[in-house]
N, C-alpha and C positions, 0 to 999 in steps of 0.2 A: 054705260056710254062712258063715264068716268075712268075706267080702267081701260078702253081702249087708245082715248088722250095719252095717257101717262106710258104705255106703251109702245107710240108712235115717236114721243121723244129722248127712249132711250135706246136709239138704235145701234150704237156703237160708234166707233171712230171713222172719220169720213177717209175718203183716199188720201187727201193732202194732208191730214193729221198724221196718218201711217209713213208720207213721205216724210215730214219733217221729222218724224223720229227714227225713220231708217238714215236719214242725211245725220243727224246727231249720234248716233252709235258708230255709223263710219268715221264720222271724224273722228272721236274718240278712239276706234281702233288703231285708224292710222297714228294718232298720238302716241297710243302704248307702244304700237309698234317701231316707230322712230327712238323713243325715249328709253323704253324697254331695256335694250341690249346694252344702253350706257351705264343705266344703273346697275344691271347685272355685273358687269365689268367691275362697278366700284364695290359691289358687296364682294367679290371676289377679292378683290385688294386689300378690303377692310381684316377678310380671315387672312392673308397673307401676313400681312402686319401683326394680328394676333398669335400666329404660328411662331413667327420669327421673334417676339416676345418671350415667348416660353421655350424656345430652342437653347438648352443650355452651350451647344458649339460656339453661338454667337458671342455668349457672355464677356467674354476676353477678346473678342475680335476687334482689327482696327475699322476706322470708319470706312476706308476703300474695300475691305473686305464685307463689312456689312452692305455696303451700297450693290458689289457686284453677286451679292447672293439673292439681293431684293431682284435684282434686274434677272438675273437667272430665273426667279421664281414667274417672275411677273412673263415672262417669254413662253415659258414652259405652260402656263395658263391660258395662253393666246391672246393676252394682250400686249399689242404691237406699237401701239401708237405714243407708250410712255417711253421718255427717253430719260437718262440719265439725268439730263437737264430739270427735269420736272422732282428731280430727288434731294433734297437738302438734310445733311447729316451733320449735330451739332452738339458739343458735350455741354449739359443740362446737369449742374450736380455730379451724381454718383452715376449718371447715366449717358447714353449717348439717343438723342431724339434726331429720331426721322421725320420728316417731314414730307409728304409727297402732297405736292399742287398743281392742279391744272384744268382746263378749259375744253368740252366737249363743244361741236357747234353743229347740229342735224338741220335739214332742209327738210320742211314739211311740206310747202306746196308753194310753186310759184316762187316769190321772192321772200319769201317769208320762213324765218329760220329759229330754232329754238337753243337757247345757250344755257349751258350748264355748268355751274364752277365747282369744283371738288378741291378740297384739301382734309388730308389725313393724318394721322400721328401715330407714333408707336416710340417707345423707351424700351431701349437695349442694356440691362444694368452693365455696369465696369466692375467686376470684380477680382 
């Protein structure tokens, strides 16, 4: 008799519980779809800046040439929302410091939006 009472208490999740879990998974999936592409583009930008830091062709280049090279690489990789206004280049000691600063806003649902701010830097040696 004691074993039968224990089995009745352990019947599993209710339909309402499963619905709540499904809604949470759906909300997290929607958030990941909306923000994932922005973070992937930022990861691509970081790798482009690292490539530029190691590119010996840019070591003696002017700031304008560095900026145009960066913009060409950005557009080749399918990042079209960044413009030359997002890029600042200044001389710091014996390097040119490249700073790319931008914000992205993505709608989630209704009037809710998620805003993401990014700032990436790289240094090109002046030799």
